[in-house]
C-alpha positions in Angstrom: 0.0 0.0 0.0 1.3 3.4 -0.9 0.9 5.9 1.9 0.2 9.4 0.8 0.0 12.5 3.1 -3.8 12.3 3.1 -3.9 8.6 4.1 -1.2 9.2 6.7 -3.2 12.0 8.3 -6.3 9.7 8.3 -4.4 6.9 9.9 -3.0 9.2 12.5 -6.5 10.6 13.3 -7.8 7.0 13.6 -5.1 6.1 16.1 -5.5 9.3 18.2 -9.3 8.9 18.2 -9.0 5.3 19.2 -6.6 6.1 22.1 -9.0 8.8 23.3 -12.0 6.5 23.1 -10.1 3.7 24.9 -9.0 6.0 27.7 -12.2 8.0 28.1 -15.0 5.6 27.2 -14.1 1.9 26.9 -12.1 1.8 30.0 -15.2 2.5 32.0 -17.3 -0.3 30.5 -17.5 -3.8 31.8 -18.6 -6.9 29.9 -18.3 -10.4 31.4 -16.2 -8.9 34.1 -13.6 -7.4 31.7 -13.1 -4.1 30.0 -12.9 -3.9 26.2 -9.6 -3.1 24.7 -10.0 -1.6 21.2 -6.4 -0.9 20.5 -5.5 -4.4 19.2 -8.6 -4.3 17.1 -7.7 -1.0 15.5 -4.0 -1.9 14.9 -4.8 -5.4 13.5 -7.4 -3.8 11.2 -4.9 -1.3 9.9 -2.4 -4.1 9.5 -4.8 -6.1 7.5 -5.7 -3.1 5.3 -2.2 -1.6 4.8 0.3 -4.4 5.2 3.1 -5.3 7.6 4.9 -1.9 7.6 1.7 0.0 8.2 0.6 -2.4 10.9 4.0 -2.3 12.7 4.3 1.5 12.6 0.7 2.0 13.6 1.1 -0.5 16.4 4.2 1.2 17.7 2.8 4.7 17.5 -0.6 3.7 19.1 1.2 1.8 21.9 3.5 4.6 22.6 0.6 7.1 22.7 -1.4 4.8 24.9 1.5 4.2 27.3 2.2 8.0 27.5 -1.5 8.8 28.1 -1.9 6.3 30.9 1.6 7.0 32.4 2.5 3.3 32.2 5.9 1.7 31.5 6.8 3.0 28.1 7.1 0.3 25.5 4.9 -2.5 26.9 1.9 -1.6 24.7 4.2 -0.6 21.8 5.9 -4.0 21.7 2.7 -6.0 21.8 0.8 -3.8 19.3 3.8 -3.6 17.0 3.9 -7.4 17.0 0.2 -8.0 16.3 0.1 -5.2 13.7 3.1 -6.7 11.9 1.6 -10.2 12.1 -1.7 -9.0 10.6 0.1 -7.2 7.8 2.3 -10.2 7.0 -0.9 -12.4 6.9 -2.4 -10.0 4.4 0.8 -9.9 2.3 1.3 -13.7 2.4 -2.2 -14.9 1.7 -5.2 -13.9 -0.3 -8.3 -13.3 1.9 -11.0 -15.0 -0.1 -13.5 -15.8 2.6 -15.4 -13.2 4.6 -14.9 -15.2 7.8 -11.1 -14.9 7.7 -10.7 -11.3 8.9 -12.8 -11.8 12.1 -11.0 -15.0 12.9 -7.6 -13.3 12.3 -8.7 -10.4 14.5 -10.0 -12.7 17.2 -6.8 -14.8 17.2 -4.4 -11.9 17.2 -6.4 -10.0 19.9 -6.1 -13.1 22.1 -2.4 -13.2 21.4 -2.2 -9.5 22.3 -3.9 -10.0 25.6 -1.6 -12.9 26.4 1.4 -10.8 25.4 0.3 -8.0 27.7 -0.1 -10.4 30.6 3.2 -12.1 29.9 5.2 -8.8 29.6 3.6 -7.4 32.7 4.4 -10.6 34.6 8.0 -10.5 33.4 8.4 -6.9 34.4 7.2 -7.7 37.9 4.0 -5.7 38.0 2.7 -6.1 41.6 -0.7 -7.8 40.9 -2.0 -11.1 42.0 -2.0 -13.6 39.2 -4.8 -16.1 39.1 -7.0 -17.9 36.6 -8.9 -14.6 36.1 -6.2 -13.7 33.6 -7.4 -16.5 31.4 -10.9 -15.1 31.5 -9.6 -11.7 30.5 -7.7 -13.2 27.6 -10.6 -15.4 26.4 -13.4 -12.8 26.8 -11.6 -9.8 25.3 -12.0 -10.9 21.6 -15.6 -11.7 22.1 -16.6 -8.3 23.5 -16.5 -6.2 20.3 -18.5 -7.8 17.5 -16.9 -7.9 14.1 -18.7 -6.5 11.1 -20.0 -9.1 8.6 -19.9 -8.5 4.9 -22.3 -10.1 2.5 -21.0 -9.4 -1.0 -24.0 -10.8 -2.8 -26.6 -8.6 -1.0 -25.0 -5.2 -0.1 -28.3 -3.6 0.8 -29.5 -6.3 3.2 -28.7 -4.1 6.2 -30.1 -0.9 4.8 -33.6 -2.3 4.0 -36.0 -2.9 6.8 -37.8 -6.3 6.6 -41.2 -6.3 4.9 -44.0 -6.6 7.5 -46.8 -6.4 4.9 
């Protein structure tokens, strides 16, 4: 993908908006006892759309911005988001996405990997939190929180038209 100034500004706005929404809105929600984390979703989506380089750069920048905003250890989010953005981009460059179920499955799998990566890095850095089996619930429930959009290439107007009640 060729990045122009207009597309770079759009990507930067998407990342800044997603960090602001993560910090100000999604961090206060609770589903199944966990909070939704939209940052891996945004970075993986940008990686699937733009390729490995776009995914890695967006992951690093979004992670650095998120760590700076939350005053956390710099680099933890950057490392994990860089990795999943790069992996999503490499998947896009290496294979052809021919089925509409592939992107949601890739996003779900890489979001699970991102949650496990966050937990592993924080554990290695010695973050003073009790570790229990609730970490597994956080890792498993996080990809299920935000539904993925479905595409139906045969009937593009299926969502726009209300059902006939005659």
